[in-house]
ChimeraX commands (.cxc) that place a marker at each C-alpha (Angstrom):
marker #1 position 366.82,142.03,219.12 radius 0.5
marker #1 position 364.90,145.29,218.70 radius 0.5
marker #1 position 366.05,148.79,219.60 radius 0.5
marker #1 position 365.02,150.08,223.03 radius 0.5
marker #1 position 361.88,152.21,222.91 radius 0.5
marker #1 position 360.47,154.82,225.24 radius 0.5
marker #1 position 361.55,158.11,226.70 radius 0.5
marker #1 position 365.20,159.02,226.04 radius 0.5
marker #1 position 367.53,159.21,229.04 radius 0.5
marker #1 position 368.34,162.81,230.04 radius 0.5
marker #1 position 371.91,164.05,230.30 radius 0.5
marker #1 position 370.80,166.17,233.26 radius 0.5
marker #1 position 368.04,164.30,235.13 radius 0.5
marker #1 position 365.95,166.09,237.73 radius 0.5
marker #1 position 366.85,164.27,240.92 radius 0.5
marker #1 position 366.38,166.95,243.59 radius 0.5
marker #1 position 363.08,167.65,245.36 radius 0.5
marker #1 position 361.78,170.65,247.27 radius 0.5
marker #1 position 358.83,170.37,249.63 radius 0.5
marker #1 position 356.49,173.34,249.68 radius 0.5
marker #1 position 353.18,173.60,251.53 radius 0.5
marker #1 position 350.12,175.22,249.98 radius 0.5
marker #1 position 346.59,175.77,251.19 radius 0.5
marker #1 position 343.81,173.97,249.33 radius 0.5
marker #1 position 342.83,177.30,247.74 radius 0.5
marker #1 position 346.41,178.04,246.64 radius 0.5
marker #1 position 346.96,174.63,245.06 radius 0.5
marker #1 position 343.59,174.84,243.31 radius 0.5
marker #1 position 344.50,178.26,241.92 radius 0.5
marker #1 position 347.91,177.02,240.78 radius 0.5
marker #1 position 346.44,173.92,239.16 radius 0.5
marker #1 position 343.98,176.10,237.21 radius 0.5
marker #1 position 346.77,178.41,236.07 radius 0.5
marker #1 position 348.86,175.42,234.99 radius 0.5
marker #1 position 345.93,174.00,233.02 radius 0.5
marker #1 position 345.33,177.37,231.31 radius 0.5
marker #1 position 349.02,177.43,230.37 radius 0.5
marker #1 position 348.62,173.90,228.96 radius 0.5
marker #1 position 351.27,172.72,231.40 radius 0.5
marker #1 position 351.65,170.22,234.20 radius 0.5
marker #1 position 351.61,171.61,237.71 radius 0.5
marker #1 position 355.27,170.62,238.18 radius 0.5
marker #1 position 356.37,172.34,234.96 radius 0.5
marker #1 position 354.27,175.41,235.77 radius 0.5
marker #1 position 355.76,175.75,239.27 radius 0.5
marker #1 position 359.29,175.13,237.97 radius 0.5
marker #1 position 358.83,177.81,235.32 radius 0.5
marker #1 position 357.37,180.27,237.82 radius 0.5
marker #1 position 360.21,179.68,240.25 radius 0.5
marker #1 position 363.05,179.87,237.73 radius 0.5
marker #1 position 361.88,182.45,235.21 radius 0.5
marker #1 position 360.13,185.13,237.25 radius 0.5
marker #1 position 361.71,187.85,239.30 radius 0.5
marker #1 position 360.87,187.94,243.00 radius 0.5
marker #1 position 358.27,190.45,244.11 radius 0.5
marker #1 position 359.62,193.93,244.77 radius 0.5
marker #1 position 359.27,195.48,248.19 radius 0.5
marker #1 position 357.17,198.44,247.04 radius 0.5
marker #1 position 357.37,200.17,250.42 radius 0.5
marker #1 position 361.16,200.29,250.16 radius 0.5
marker #1 position 361.04,201.49,246.55 radius 0.5
marker #1 position 358.50,204.18,247.49 radius 0.5
marker #1 position 360.72,205.34,250.37 radius 0.5
marker #1 position 363.81,205.50,248.16 radius 0.5
marker #1 position 362.01,207.40,245.39 radius 0.5
marker #1 position 360.59,209.85,247.93 radius 0.5
marker #1 position 364.06,210.56,249.28 radius 0.5
marker #1 position 365.37,211.10,245.75 radius 0.5
marker #1 position 362.50,213.48,244.92 radius 0.5
marker #1 position 363.13,215.51,248.08 radius 0.5
marker #1 position 366.86,215.66,247.35 radius 0.5
marker #1 position 366.25,216.77,243.75 radius 0.5
marker #1 position 363.75,219.44,244.78 radius 0.5
marker #1 position 366.29,220.84,247.26 radius 0.5
marker #1 position 368.85,220.96,244.45 radius 0.5
marker #1 position 366.40,222.85,242.19 radius 0.5
marker #1 position 366.37,219.95,239.75 radius 0.5
marker #1 position 364.27,219.82,236.62 radius 0.5
marker #1 position 360.60,220.05,237.66 radius 0.5
marker #1 position 359.61,217.55,234.95 radius 0.5
marker #1 position 361.95,214.96,236.50 radius 0.5
marker #1 position 360.50,215.52,239.96 radius 0.5
marker #1 position 356.96,215.25,238.57 radius 0.5
marker #1 position 357.92,212.00,236.84 radius 0.5
marker #1 position 359.21,210.56,240.11 radius 0.5
marker #1 position 356.05,211.62,241.92 radius 0.5
marker #1 position 353.93,210.01,239.19 radius 0.5
marker #1 position 355.95,206.79,239.59 radius 0.5
marker #1 position 355.30,206.91,243.32 radius 0.5
marker #1 position 351.56,207.10,242.70 radius 0.5
marker #1 position 351.67,203.81,240.78 radius 0.5
marker #1 position 353.21,201.91,243.72 radius 0.5
marker link #1:1,2 radius 0.2
marker link #1:2,3 radius 0.2
marker link #1:3,4 radius 0.2
marker link #1:4,5 radius 0.2
marker link #1:5,6 radius 0.2
marker link #1:6,7 radius 0.2
marker link #1:7,8 radius 0.2
marker link #1:8,9 radius 0.2
marker link #1:9,10 radius 0.2
marker link #1:10,11 radius 0.2
marker link #1:11,12 radius 0.2
marker link #1:12,13 radius 0.2
marker link #1:13,14 radius 0.2
marker link #1:14,15 radius 0.2
marker link #1:15,16 radius 0.2
marker link #1:16,17 radius 0.2
marker link #1:17,18 radius 0.2
marker link #1:18,19 radius 0.2
marker link #1:19,20 radius 0.2
marker link #1:20,21 radius 0.2
marker link #1:21,22 radius 0.2
marker link #1:22,23 radius 0.2
marker link #1:23,24 radius 0.2
marker link #1:24,25 radius 0.2
marker link #1:25,26 radius 0.2
marker link #1:26,27 radius 0.2
marker link #1:27,28 radius 0.2
marker link #1:28,29 radius 0.2
marker link #1:29,30 radius 0.2
marker link #1:30,31 radius 0.2
marker link #1:31,32 radius 0.2
marker link #1:32,33 radius 0.2
marker link #1:33,34 radius 0.2
marker link #1:34,35 radius 0.2
marker link #1:35,36 radius 0.2
marker link #1:36,37 radius 0.2
marker link #1:37,38 radius 0.2
marker link #1:38,39 radius 0.2
marker link #1:39,40 radius 0.2
marker link #1:40,41 radius 0.2
marker link #1:41,42 radius 0.2
marker link #1:42,43 radius 0.2
marker link #1:43,44 radius 0.2
marker link #1:44,45 radius 0.2
marker link #1:45,46 radius 0.2
marker link #1:46,47 radius 0.2
marker link #1:47,48 radius 0.2
marker link #1:48,49 radius 0.2
marker link #1:49,50 radius 0.2
marker link #1:50,51 radius 0.2
marker link #1:51,52 radius 0.2
marker link #1:52,53 radius 0.2
marker link #1:53,54 radius 0.2
marker link #1:54,55 radius 0.2
marker link #1:55,56 radius 0.2
marker link #1:56,57 radius 0.2
marker link #1:57,58 radius 0.2
marker link #1:58,59 radius 0.2
marker link #1:59,60 radius 0.2
marker link #1:60,61 radius 0.2
marker link #1:61,62 radius 0.2
marker link #1:62,63 radius 0.2
marker link #1:63,64 radius 0.2
marker link #1:64,65 radius 0.2
marker link #1:65,66 radius 0.2
marker link #1:66,67 radius 0.2
marker link #1:67,68 radius 0.2
marker link #1:68,69 radius 0.2
marker link #1:69,70 radius 0.2
marker link #1:70,71 radius 0.2
marker link #1:71,72 radius 0.2
marker link #1:72,73 radius 0.2
marker link #1:73,74 radius 0.2
marker link #1:74,75 radius 0.2
marker link #1:75,76 radius 0.2
marker link #1:76,77 radius 0.2
marker link #1:77,78 radius 0.2
marker link #1:78,79 radius 0.2
marker link #1:79,80 radius 0.2
marker link #1:80,81 radius 0.2
marker link #1:81,82 radius 0.2
marker link #1:82,83 radius 0.2
marker link #1:83,84 radius 0.2
marker link #1:84,85 radius 0.2
marker link #1:85,86 radius 0.2
marker link #1:86,87 radius 0.2
marker link #1:87,88 radius 0.2
marker link #1:88,89 radius 0.2
marker link #1:89,90 radius 0.2
marker link #1:90,91 radius 0.2
marker link #1:91,92 radius 0.2
view
């Protein structure tokens, strides 16, 4: 009798599914990105979902930085620090 051949059995098999809907344009874009990454669409989406940080709410960050800049200017803080905050705001 010969040894069993084929893919080894995983200690942690992927058994759970998540349904997500995409437009035709979105799935086409994702498939192209997966191909460029030399990856399957499933592996690409799994990697994107598990390894990337969620998008930041830039409006909230801008608001918070603006409040900090106003507070620092009222406290006569270092002008260079205030300018740095304002420059950061411009990038958002």
